[in-house]
C-alpha positions as MATLAB code, in Angstrom:
seq = 'MRAVLNNILIDPSILRLLWSIASSIHYKDLLNLPDAELSQHIIQEVNCRLPLDAEQCGNINTYLNSKIMLIRDLAEPA';
ca = [
      -9.898   -4.364  -15.644;
      -6.909   -4.938  -13.662;
      -3.902   -3.449  -13.996;
      -0.422   -5.700  -14.432;
       2.609   -4.520  -12.276;
       5.055   -6.748  -12.895;
       3.171   -9.987  -13.016;
       0.440   -9.052  -10.326;
      -3.108   -8.221  -10.646;
      -4.329   -5.450   -9.240;
      -7.392   -3.621   -9.530;
      -7.168   -0.142  -10.464;
      -9.350    1.344   -7.833;
      -7.397   -0.845   -5.113;
      -4.550    0.882   -6.314;
      -6.016    4.548   -6.609;
      -6.734    3.657   -2.700;
      -3.610    2.123   -1.587;
      -1.960    5.318   -2.514;
      -4.627    7.416   -1.422;
      -3.728    5.554    1.969;
       0.310    5.757    1.885;
       0.226    9.635    1.041;
      -2.494   10.227    4.098;
       0.098    8.589    6.892;
       1.575   10.915    8.955;
       5.405   11.301    8.160;
       6.498   10.439   11.442;
       4.954    6.566   11.210;
       6.193    6.796    7.367;
       9.358    6.863    8.185;
       9.791    5.346   11.935;
       7.696    2.034   10.952;
       9.493   -1.220   10.101;
       8.478   -2.396    6.214;
       6.590   -5.320    7.097;
       4.864   -3.093    9.217;
       3.767   -0.066    7.118;
       2.829   -2.680    4.545;
       0.612   -4.303    6.546;
      -0.866   -0.735    7.859;
      -1.752    0.195    3.863;
      -3.360   -3.336    3.870;
      -5.184   -3.411    7.104;
      -6.438    0.043    6.015;
      -7.391   -0.951    2.097;
      -9.259   -3.735    3.656;
     -11.614   -1.407    6.003;
     -12.194    0.339    2.848;
     -13.123   -2.246    0.375;
     -12.672   -5.938    1.798;
      -9.772   -8.054    0.188;
      -9.289  -11.939   -0.203;
      -6.450  -13.625    0.972;
      -4.949  -13.698   -2.554;
      -5.876   -9.302   -3.484;
      -3.553   -9.259   -0.085;
      -0.642  -11.470   -1.311;
      -0.437   -9.356   -3.928;
      -1.063   -5.864   -2.854;
       2.165   -7.214    0.014;
       4.272   -7.952   -2.953;
       3.563   -4.572   -4.909;
       3.483   -2.660   -1.821;
       7.475   -4.053   -1.088;
       8.497   -3.362   -4.132;
       7.926    0.226   -3.676;
       8.427    0.693   -0.118;
      10.929    3.100   -0.286;
       8.575    5.355   -2.910;
       5.922    5.522   -0.317;
       8.511    6.606    2.226;
       9.592    9.499   -0.312;
       6.011   10.858    0.155;
       7.271   11.635    3.539;
       7.011   15.158    4.377;
       6.534   17.119    7.337;
       3.301   18.596    7.932;
];
C-alpha cells in the first residue's frame, strides 16, 4: 500500500524513514542549509538506508519541497 500525497505516490515506510531522518538532523543544519541542499541531504540519507529508483527520488523531492517549512519547524536546540 502506498500513500498518495498531493498526487505523489510514496511508500509509507519511506515516509517514516524520511521524517525520522529529518527530525534527527542537527538544528543548525536545518536552519542553515538552503532548501535544495536540505532536500538532497534527506534523499541521500534515505537512499543509503533504502535504495531508491529515479521516480521515487523525484517523488520524495517534490514532497520534501512542499514540506520544507514544516521540516525547518522541527529545529530545536539540543
